[in-house]
C-alpha positions in Angstrom: 257.5 120.2 212.6 259.5 120.3 209.4 260.2 124.1 210.0 261.5 123.3 213.5 263.9 120.6 212.3 265.6 122.7 209.6 265.8 125.7 211.9 267.9 123.5 214.3 270.0 122.2 211.4 271.0 125.7 210.5 271.7 126.6 214.2 274.6 124.2 214.4 276.2 124.8 211.0 279.1 126.7 212.5 282.8 126.9 211.7 286.3 125.9 212.6 287.3 129.1 214.2 290.5 131.0 213.4 291.8 134.3 214.8 292.2 135.9 211.4 288.8 135.1 210.0 285.6 136.8 211.2 282.8 134.8 212.7 280.4 135.5 209.8 283.0 134.4 207.2 283.5 131.2 209.1 279.8 130.6 209.4 279.4 131.0 205.6 282.3 128.6 204.8 281.2 126.0 207.2 277.6 126.1 206.1 278.8 125.3 202.6 281.0 122.4 203.8 278.2 120.8 206.0 275.7 121.0 203.1 278.2 119.4 200.7 278.9 116.6 203.2 275.2 116.1 203.8 274.4 115.9 200.1 277.2 113.4 199.5 276.7 111.2 202.5 273.1 111.5 203.5 272.2 107.9 202.8 275.1 106.7 204.9 274.1 109.0 207.7 270.5 107.7 207.6 271.7 104.1 207.8 274.4 104.7 210.4 273.8 107.6 212.9 277.3 107.1 214.3 278.8 108.5 211.1 276.5 111.5 211.4 277.6 112.1 215.0 281.2 111.7 214.0 280.8 114.5 211.4 279.1 116.7 214.0 281.9 116.0 216.5 284.5 117.0 213.9 283.0 120.1 212.3 280.6 121.6 214.9 280.9 120.7 218.6 284.4 122.0 219.4 283.3 125.5 218.6 280.3 125.8 221.0 281.1 126.5 224.7 278.7 124.1 226.2 280.0 124.7 229.7 279.2 128.4 229.4 275.8 127.6 228.0 275.1 125.2 230.8 276.3 127.7 233.4 273.8 130.3 232.1 271.0 127.7 231.8 271.3 126.6 235.4 271.8 130.1 236.8 272.1 130.1 240.6 271.8 126.3 240.6 275.2 126.2 238.8 276.8 128.1 241.6 275.3 125.8 244.2 276.2 122.6 242.3 279.2 120.4 242.8 281.8 120.1 240.0 280.6 116.6 239.4 277.0 117.8 239.0 278.2 120.5 236.6 280.1 118.1 234.5 277.2 115.6 234.3 274.7 118.3 233.4 277.0 119.8 230.7 277.4 116.3 229.2 273.7 115.6 229.1 272.8 119.1 227.8 275.4 118.8 225.1 274.0 115.3 224.1 270.5 116.8 224.0 271.5 119.5 221.5 273.6 117.1 219.4 270.6 114.7 219.1 268.3 117.6 218.2 270.8 118.8 215.6 271.3 115.3 214.1 267.6 114.8 213.7 267.3 118.2 212.0 270.2 117.5 209.7 268.5 114.5 208.2 265.4 116.7 207.4 267.5 119.0 205.2 265.7 119.8 201.9 267.8 122.5 200.2 266.7 125.4 202.4 268.9 128.4 202.0 270.7 130.5 204.6 271.6 134.2 204.1 274.0 136.1 206.4 273.2 139.7 207.0 275.7 142.6 207.1 278.3 142.1 209.9 280.5 144.5 211.9 283.5 143.7 214.0 286.3 145.9 215.4 289.7 144.6 216.6 288.8 145.4 220.2 285.5 143.5 220.2 285.3 140.6 222.6 281.8 139.6 221.6 280.1 139.4 218.2 276.6 138.8 216.9 276.2 137.0 213.5 272.7 137.6 212.1 271.2 135.2 209.5 268.0 134.3 207.9 266.7 130.9 206.7 265.0 131.4 203.4 262.2 128.8 202.7 259.8 128.3 199.9 256.7 127.9 202.2 256.9 131.0 204.4 258.8 134.1 205.3 262.4 134.0 206.4 263.3 132.8 209.9 265.8 135.0 211.8 268.6 133.1 213.5 271.3 135.0 215.4 274.5 133.6 216.9 276.2 135.2 219.9 280.0 134.7 220.1 282.7 135.6 222.5 286.5 135.7 221.8 288.7 133.4 224.0 292.3 132.3 224.0 291.1 129.4 222.0 289.2 131.5 219.4 285.6 132.5 218.9 283.0 130.4 220.7 279.3 130.4 220.5 277.5 130.9 223.8 273.9 131.5 222.8 271.6 131.4 219.8 268.3 133.1 219.2 265.5 132.1 216.8 263.0 134.7 216.0 264.2 136.7 219.0 263.9 133.8 221.4 267.2 132.9 223.1 268.0 129.2 223.3 269.8 129.6 226.6 267.0 131.7 228.2 264.3 129.2 226.9 266.1 126.2 228.5 266.8 128.2 231.6 263.1 128.9 232.1 262.1 125.3 231.3 264.7 123.7 233.6 264.1 126.1 236.5 260.5 124.8 236.8 261.7 121.2 236.5 264.4 121.6 239.2 261.8 123.0 241.6 260.1 119.6 241.3 262.9 117.2 241.0 266.1 119.0 241.9 269.3 119.2 239.9 270.1 115.5 240.2 266.6 114.6 239.2 266.9 116.9 236.1 270.2 115.3 235.1 268.7 111.8 235.5 265.7 112.8 233.4 267.9 114.3 230.7 270.1 111.1 230.6 266.9 109.0 230.2 265.6 111.3 227.4 268.9 111.1 225.6 268.6 107.3 225.4 265.1 107.6 223.7 264.9 106.9 220.0 264.0 110.5 219.2 264.8 113.7 221.0 262.2 115.5 223.1 260.5 118.5 221.5 262.4 121.8 221.7 261.1 124.2 224.4 259.4 127.1 222.6 259.3 125.2 219.3 255.7 126.1 218.8 256.8 129.7 218.4 258.9 128.9 215.4 256.4 126.5 213.9 253.8 129.2 214.1 255.7 131.6 211.8 253.7 131.7 208.6 
């Protein structure tokens, strides 16, 4: 489980985007900043999770397009959903990922992240930032971030771990759940899970945990 937690910690260590800085540069700079904050304030974060969530809100969340991620996760169910259902699902899905990240962050133990060579041309509307988590007890874990460029700067719309897409994984998981309980039922279940003391296991986490 430790491997799973720190993988998710690295997933969300992403930057304050600016038009004149490439996504990989921003990822490097923000990783350093988050690690420094964690080392300085970890005891405070452990005692008061609201401080941890505030840090995540300030440094991470504005730069993920959770609505785009939610739209892809729901697929055709998004097209058939009302705007109120879309908003509710996006909120609960965002909360799920935040809770998962916060749990991972508190498991940090000086793992190292390395960013691989990056290419970007002025006309590119999308970009892929490739990275590896270097750990002492196993081979590197590949984590790739998919970005797209908007009028508000670069936004993350998907992440893959060892080749497994976060969005695709949740899409498959939730599709089967919606067949049983419908979209409203899924949203209700997510809301209940988000109130639990600890987050639910990540779909496909066993794949990451099995990397030796």
